[in-house]
C-alpha positions, 0 to 999 in steps of 0.5 A: 221716794221715787221723786227723791231718788229721781232728784239724787240721780239728777243732781248726781248727773249734773254734778258729774258733767260739770266736774268732768267737762271743764273745757267742754271737750273731756269725756264724762267718765263714770266711778263705781257708785255712779255706775251702781246708780246707772244700773237702778235709773228709770228711763225718763227725761230726767235720768236717761243716758245717752247711748254711743254710736260709732260709724264701722263703714260706711260706702256708696253702692251704684252700677257702673254702667248705670246710676240705678242699682239692681241686685236679683238673686235666687237660691232655691226657694230664697229669692231677694231683690235690692233695687235703688235709683239712683244709688244708695249708701249702706253704712253700718253703726255699732250703738251701745245702749247703757241700762237706762239709755235710749235713742230719742225719738228719730227717723231715718231716710231708709230702711234699717236692719238692727240686730241686737247682739248684747242685751235686750232692747225695746222700740216703740213707734210714734204711730202707735196710740197704745206705745206698745213695746216691741222687745228684742233680745240678743240674736234677734233683729228689728226692721225699722222702715224709718218712716215714722218716729221711734225710739230705742230704749234699754229697759233691761238690767244689763248694758245692750249693743246693736249692729245697725245697718242703714240703707240710705240715698248717697251722702244722707243724714242716717237719722233725723231727730223728732219731737216726742209724739206724746203717745207714750209716758216718758 
């Protein structure tokens, strides 16, 4: 039964893409029937939906007198220290995850601060042999150092939105796709 449902959803998605993308430039819309199926979609390669990213801002930060950046602030018992050599970009992105969507496996050139602002997100790390889920709900954050391949998945029952802040070398790609490491069953 599950295999039959997956095949049906895969055929429906393929038919939608072929019909909607006549010239390769049109976007794919979802009608009421497809939206209803989307809420019951499982997260596997045959039925996973893509996430949608919108870059909100990106700027390069450096000290005008010295290409090394060193920002330090102490307020009472709270301390923060940000150093970068020679400079760094800070980029902010909004990423929407429909139910059943995922980011694919990837890495980042620097740390990434993820704020879940709507729904529930589940994160998995490639270096975790047990594929333990890290679940974050709206109002919670997740710090991704970006060093190991990882994947973000919406395994919840409602659409999710993340606001993501990247710290990266100037001009660097914010993410690099990686192959599936094989430590998770999906």
